[in-house]
C-alpha positions as CSV (number, residue, x, y, z in Angstrom):
1,M,3.1,16.4,-29.2
2,N,2.6,18.4,-32.3
3,V,-0.7,20.3,-32.2
4,I,-2.4,22.7,-34.7
5,V,-5.0,25.2,-33.4
6,T,-7.1,26.9,-36.1
7,G,-8.8,30.2,-35.2
8,A,-6.0,30.8,-32.7
9,S,-6.6,34.6,-32.6
10,G,-10.2,34.1,-31.3
11,V,-11.3,33.9,-27.7
12,L,-11.4,30.1,-27.5
13,G,-8.6,29.5,-30.0
14,T,-6.3,31.7,-28.0
15,A,-7.0,29.8,-24.8
16,V,-6.5,26.5,-26.5
17,H,-3.2,27.6,-28.0
18,T,-2.0,28.8,-24.7
19,A,-3.0,25.7,-22.8
20,F,-1.3,23.3,-25.2
21,Q,1.8,25.4,-25.1
22,A,1.8,25.5,-21.3
23,A,1.6,21.7,-21.3
24,G,4.9,21.5,-23.2
25,N,3.5,20.7,-26.6
26,K,4.7,22.1,-29.9
27,V,1.8,24.2,-31.0
28,I,1.2,26.0,-34.3
29,G,-1.6,28.6,-34.1
30,L,-3.4,29.5,-37.3
31,S,-5.2,32.7,-38.1
32,H,-6.4,34.5,-41.1
33,S,-8.0,37.9,-41.0
34,R,-6.9,38.7,-37.4
35,T,-3.4,37.5,-37.1
36,G,-0.6,38.5,-34.7
37,P,2.8,37.6,-33.2
38,G,3.4,33.8,-32.9
39,L,0.6,33.0,-35.3
40,V,0.8,31.6,-38.8
41,Q,-1.5,33.2,-41.4
42,V,-3.3,30.6,-43.4
43,D,-6.4,30.6,-45.6
44,L,-8.2,27.4,-44.6
45,T,-10.4,27.6,-47.7
46,N,-7.2,27.1,-49.8
47,Q,-6.8,23.3,-49.8
48,E,-3.4,23.4,-51.4
49,E,-2.2,25.7,-48.6
50,V,-3.6,23.5,-45.9
51,D,-2.2,20.4,-47.6
52,T,1.3,21.9,-47.5
53,L,1.0,22.9,-43.9
54,I,-0.2,19.4,-42.7
55,E,2.4,17.6,-44.8
56,R,5.2,19.8,-43.4
57,T,4.2,19.8,-39.7
58,R,2.6,16.3,-39.3
59,P,0.4,17.2,-36.3
60,E,-0.9,14.6,-34.0
61,W,-3.9,16.7,-33.0
62,V,-5.8,19.5,-34.8
63,I,-8.2,21.6,-32.7
64,H,-10.5,23.3,-35.2
65,C,-11.8,26.5,-33.6
66,A,-12.1,28.6,-36.7
67,A,-15.6,29.5,-38.0
68,E,-17.7,32.3,-39.4
69,R,-19.8,33.4,-36.4
70,R,-20.9,36.9,-37.5
71,P,-24.6,36.6,-38.5
72,D,-24.5,39.7,-40.7
73,V,-21.6,38.3,-42.7
74,A,-23.1,34.7,-42.7
75,E,-26.4,35.9,-44.1
76,K,-24.8,38.1,-46.8
77,N,-22.2,35.6,-47.8
78,V,-24.0,32.2,-47.7
79,D,-21.5,30.4,-50.0
80,G,-18.5,31.7,-48.2
81,T,-19.9,30.8,-44.8
82,R,-20.8,27.3,-46.0
83,K,-17.2,26.9,-47.3
84,L,-15.7,27.9,-44.0
85,N,-18.1,26.2,-41.7
86,V,-18.8,23.0,-43.7
87,E,-16.3,22.4,-46.4
88,V,-13.2,23.3,-44.4
89,P,-13.9,20.8,-41.6
90,R,-14.9,18.2,-44.2
91,Y,-11.4,18.6,-45.8
92,L,-9.6,18.6,-42.5
93,A,-11.4,15.3,-41.7
94,K,-10.2,13.9,-45.0
95,L,-6.7,14.9,-44.1
96,S,-7.1,13.3,-40.7
97,A,-7.8,10.0,-42.5
98,K,-4.8,10.5,-44.7
99,F,-2.2,11.6,-42.0
100,G,-3.7,10.0,-38.9
101,F,-4.1,13.0,-36.7
102,T,-7.0,13.4,-34.3
103,L,-9.4,16.3,-35.4
104,V,-11.5,18.0,-32.8
105,Y,-14.2,20.0,-34.4
106,I,-15.7,22.7,-32.1
107,S,-19.4,23.0,-32.7
108,T,-22.4,25.1,-31.7
109,G,-21.3,28.2,-29.6
110,E,-23.0,31.6,-29.7
111,V,-22.9,34.6,-32.0
112,L,-23.9,38.3,-31.6
113,D,-26.2,40.6,-33.5
114,Y,-27.0,44.2,-32.6
115,A,-30.1,46.4,-32.9
116,T,-29.8,50.0,-33.8
117,E,-29.5,52.9,-31.4
118,P,-30.8,54.3,-29.0
119,I,-31.7,50.9,-27.5
120,W,-28.9,48.4,-28.0
121,L,-30.5,45.0,-27.8
122,I,-28.2,42.0,-27.9
123,V,-29.8,39.2,-29.7
124,V,-28.5,35.7,-29.2
125,I,-28.6,33.3,-32.2
126,D,-27.1,29.9,-31.5
127,Y,-26.9,26.1,-31.4
128,V,-27.6,23.0,-33.4
129,F,-30.6,22.3,-31.1
130,D,-33.9,24.1,-31.0
131,G,-34.2,24.4,-27.2
132,S,-37.6,22.6,-27.0
133,S,-36.5,19.5,-25.0
134,P,-33.4,20.1,-22.9
135,P,-31.1,18.8,-21.6
136,Y,-29.4,17.5,-24.8
137,R,-27.2,14.4,-24.9
138,P,-24.6,13.9,-27.6
139,S,-27.0,11.4,-29.3
140,S,-30.0,13.9,-29.2
141,Q,-31.5,14.8,-32.6
142,T,-30.3,18.1,-33.9
143,N,-32.6,20.8,-35.2
144,P,-30.9,24.1,-35.8
145,L,-33.3,27.1,-36.1
146,Q,-31.2,29.4,-38.2
147,F,-28.4,29.5,-40.8
148,Y,-25.4,29.7,-38.5
149,G,-26.6,26.6,-36.5
150,Q,-27.4,24.8,-39.8
151,T,-23.8,25.3,-41.0
152,K,-22.4,24.0,-37.7
153,R,-24.6,21.0,-37.8
154,D,-23.6,20.4,-41.4
155,G,-20.0,20.7,-40.4
156,E,-20.6,18.0,-37.7
157,V,-22.1,15.7,-40.3
158,A,-19.2,16.3,-42.7
159,V,-16.6,15.6,-40.1
160,L,-18.3,12.5,-38.7
161,G,-19.0,11.1,-42.1
162,A,-15.4,11.2,-43.3
163,E,-14.3,7.6,-43.9
164,G,-11.2,6.7,-41.8
165,A,-11.0,10.0,-40.0
166,K,-10.1,10.2,-36.3
167,A,-12.7,13.0,-35.6
168,V,-14.3,14.2,-32.5
169,V,-17.1,16.8,-32.3
170,L,-17.0,18.9,-29.2
171,R,-20.2,20.9,-28.6
172,V,-19.9,23.9,-26.3
173,P,-22.4,26.6,-25.2
174,V,-22.0,30.4,-24.8
175,L,-18.4,31.2,-23.9
176,Y,-16.6,33.7,-21.7
177,G,-13.1,34.3,-20.5
178,P,-10.1,36.5,-21.2
179,A,-10.7,38.4,-24.4
180,P,-8.9,41.2,-26.3
181,K,-12.2,43.0,-26.5
182,N,-15.5,42.5,-24.6
183,S,-17.3,42.4,-27.9
184,D,-15.5,39.2,-28.8
185,S,-17.8,37.3,-26.4
186,A,-21.5,37.3,-25.9
187,V,-21.0,37.2,-22.1
188,N,-18.0,39.6,-21.8
189,I,-19.8,42.3,-23.8
190,L,-22.5,42.5,-21.0
191,L,-19.8,44.3,-19.0
192,D,-20.0,47.2,-21.4
193,V,-23.7,47.3,-21.0
194,V,-23.4,47.4,-17.2
195,Q,-20.7,50.1,-17.3
196,D,-22.6,52.3,-19.6
197,Q,-24.0,54.8,-17.2
198,S,-24.9,57.4,-19.9
199,G,-28.7,57.0,-19.3
200,K,-29.2,54.8,-22.3
201,I,-31.8,52.0,-21.7
202,Y,-31.0,48.4,-22.6
203,K,-33.6,45.7,-23.0
204,M,-32.0,42.5,-21.8
205,D,-33.2,38.9,-22.4
206,H,-34.6,37.4,-19.2
207,Y,-36.4,34.6,-21.0
208,A,-33.8,32.2,-22.4
209,T,-31.5,30.2,-20.2
210,R,-27.8,30.0,-20.9
211,Y,-25.0,28.0,-19.4
212,P,-21.9,30.2,-19.8
213,T,-18.6,28.2,-20.0
214,N,-15.1,29.4,-19.5
215,V,-12.7,29.1,-22.5
216,V,-9.8,28.4,-20.2
217,D,-11.6,25.4,-18.7
218,I,-12.4,24.1,-22.2
219,A,-8.8,24.5,-23.3
220,N,-7.4,22.8,-20.2
221,F,-9.9,19.9,-20.6
222,L,-8.8,19.4,-24.2
223,V,-5.2,19.1,-23.1
224,R,-6.1,16.5,-20.6
225,L,-8.4,14.8,-23.2
226,S,-5.5,14.5,-25.6
227,A,-3.7,12.3,-23.1
228,L,-6.3,9.6,-23.6
229,Q,-5.3,9.0,-27.2
230,K,-8.0,6.4,-27.7
231,G,-11.5,5.5,-26.5
232,I,-12.8,9.0,-27.1
233,P,-16.5,9.2,-28.3
234,R,-17.3,10.8,-31.6
235,I,-19.4,13.5,-30.0
236,L,-18.7,15.2,-26.6
237,H,-20.5,17.9,-24.7
238,Y,-18.7,20.3,-22.5
239,S,-20.8,22.8,-20.6
240,G,-21.1,24.8,-17.5
241,A,-23.8,23.7,-15.2
242,E,-25.0,27.1,-13.8
243,P,-28.1,28.5,-15.5
244,Y,-28.4,32.2,-16.2
245,T,-30.4,34.6,-18.3
246,K,-28.5,37.4,-19.8
247,Y,-30.3,39.8,-17.4
248,E,-29.1,37.7,-14.5
249,I,-25.5,37.9,-15.8
250,C,-25.9,41.7,-15.9
251,L,-27.0,41.7,-12.3
252,I,-23.9,39.7,-11.3
253,F,-21.6,42.1,-13.1
254,A,-23.3,45.1,-11.6
255,K,-22.8,43.6,-8.1
256,L,-19.2,42.8,-8.7
257,L,-18.5,46.3,-10.2
258,G,-20.6,48.1,-7.6
259,L,-22.7,49.8,-10.3
260,P,-26.4,50.6,-10.5
261,H,-28.4,48.6,-13.1
262,K,-31.7,50.5,-13.5
263,H,-30.8,51.2,-17.1
264,I,-31.0,47.5,-17.9
265,V,-34.6,46.3,-18.3
266,P,-35.5,42.6,-18.1
267,E,-37.5,41.1,-21.0
268,A,-39.1,38.0,-19.5
269,D,-41.7,37.3,-22.1
270,P,-41.1,34.9,-25.0
271,P,-39.7,36.9,-28.0
272,T,-42.1,37.8,-30.8
273,G,-41.8,39.3,-34.2
274,A,-39.0,38.9,-36.7
275,G,-36.3,36.4,-35.7
276,A,-38.2,35.2,-32.6
277,A,-38.3,31.6,-33.9
278,T,-34.5,31.5,-34.0
279,R,-34.0,32.2,-30.3
280,P,-34.1,28.8,-28.4
281,K,-35.3,29.0,-24.8
282,D,-33.0,26.4,-23.3
283,C,-30.2,24.4,-25.1
284,Q,-28.6,22.8,-22.1
285,L,-25.8,20.4,-23.1
286,L,-25.6,17.4,-20.8
287,S,-22.0,16.6,-20.1
288,L,-22.5,13.3,-18.2
289,E,-20.9,11.2,-20.9
290,T,-17.9,13.5,-20.9
291,E,-17.5,13.2,-17.2
292,E,-17.7,9.4,-17.4
293,L,-14.7,9.3,-19.7
294,G,-12.4,9.4,-16.7
295,V,-10.3,12.3,-17.9
296,E,-7.8,13.3,-15.2
297,G,-9.2,16.3,-13.3
298,G,-12.7,15.7,-14.6
299,L,-14.4,18.6,-16.4
300,G,-12.6,21.2,-14.2
301,L,-15.4,23.8,-14.5
302,S,-15.1,27.2,-12.9
303,L,-17.9,28.8,-10.9
304,F,-19.1,31.7,-12.9
305,E,-19.4,34.5,-10.3
306,E,-16.3,33.3,-8.5
307,W,-14.2,33.4,-11.7
308,W,-15.4,36.9,-12.6
309,A,-14.8,38.3,-9.1
310,E,-11.2,37.2,-9.3
311,Y,-10.8,38.3,-12.9
312,L,-12.3,41.7,-12.5
313,G,-10.4,42.2,-9.2
314,S,-7.1,41.5,-10.9
315,M,-8.0,43.7,-13.9
316,Y,-9.0,46.8,-12.0
317,N,-6.4,46.4,-9.3
318,S,-3.4,46.0,-11.6
């Protein structure tokens, strides 16, 4: 099967690219600003360039992982962010209708922002839901609380509204897994916090509940999903089932690494002040409909602490 993966240099895109290749597919990985060996550099906002690529390669599936997830860039470049997060998936859906490929649009996710020194506070800004009435089904009403979530919701609407497109929206929560840099993931970066024994104090969110999900699991599920070919719902949820606050994740990392964690201070009260309204308490995605699809191997979810124990063990013992 011919498969195109956009955003193939990112944490999720890399995992998806690798999984489809390992399954024996012909995979073209696309990247733009952060390219590398085996990837094709393409500007997805250049419709003529995208047209030429699709016409030449004739993919059967396109997994669209590319997006603007950096909040500072998104807020400063509103038009550019809307173009990448809304207009690009809209155009890919139009091409899906023209060429007949299945488009999988990866939605929601999680982004990072940072406070200034000396206290490094990791602020989570995420989701097309507001966190007020979890768990959320694919049919639940969306209500994004900030700009990034709005663009992802608008991308969903654009993709699902394209006449004749074979489009699927796959919503995922906060992601973790193999990454070139810990700062590429809102979960992996907590390893750096735990390992910073310089005496710096970190205030860590112990209020909002997250459901960290492994990018390798998502990638392998997408490969198995592609075998169905038909009968796939327009919106799917794929999420880990284990609830953690970011402080609890830090405690797990500290235990696995054998490090003290007194420098990490839990913040259990609801957030106040600027930006507080953009931090949902619980955006659990219900994956029941996805499980009921009958995909071979089911969801195939990893256990969070077990996966990290094996991963960190192999990393530090190699």
